[in-house]
C-alpha positions in Angstrom: 63.4 -71.0 96.6 61.4 -74.2 96.9 57.8 -75.0 96.2 55.6 -77.4 98.0 53.3 -79.6 95.9 49.8 -79.8 97.5 48.1 -83.1 97.7 45.3 -83.6 95.2 41.9 -82.9 96.5 39.4 -85.8 96.8 41.3 -88.1 94.5 40.6 -91.1 96.8 37.3 -92.3 98.1 38.5 -93.9 101.3 40.9 -92.5 103.9 42.3 -93.7 107.2 42.8 -91.0 109.9 44.3 -91.1 113.3 43.2 -89.4 116.5 46.1 -87.0 116.1 44.3 -85.7 112.9 41.1 -84.9 114.8 38.9 -82.9 114.5 38.2 -84.4 111.1 37.2 -82.2 108.2 36.6 -82.9 104.5 38.6 -81.7 102.7 41.4 -82.3 105.1 44.1 -79.6 105.6 46.5 -81.7 103.4 44.2 -81.5 100.4 44.4 -78.8 97.8 41.2 -76.6 98.1 41.1 -75.0 94.7 38.7 -77.6 93.2 37.0 -78.9 96.3 33.8 -78.4 98.1 33.3 -76.3 101.3 35.0 -77.6 104.4 32.7 -79.7 106.6 33.5 -81.2 109.9 32.7 -84.9 110.3 31.9 -86.6 113.7 34.0 -89.7 113.5 34.9 -90.2 117.2 31.8 -92.1 118.3 31.5 -94.6 115.6 35.0 -94.7 114.0 33.5 -94.1 110.5 32.2 -91.0 108.7 31.1 -90.2 105.1 31.3 -86.7 103.6 27.9 -85.4 102.5 29.5 -83.5 99.6 31.9 -85.9 97.9 31.0 -89.2 99.5 34.6 -89.8 100.7 34.6 -92.4 103.5 36.9 -91.9 106.5 37.8 -94.7 109.0 39.4 -93.9 112.4 42.6 -95.9 112.6 43.2 -97.6 116.0 46.3 -95.8 117.3 47.1 -98.7 119.7 47.3 -101.1 116.8 49.9 -99.2 114.9 
């Protein structure tokens, strides 16, 4: 039997996301939810940047063509 360690929730303040991770929500599916705020979807597609109204985490859309 193996256990999977969840990623800590909201331990960073800045995140890079790719188009493959859209639609963007905070907290992201990879984050542990036990100590986090309600999930909110963030519109990042138009500007390439979004800020969570709950925790102030900033998300930048990484250019998939650049790497």
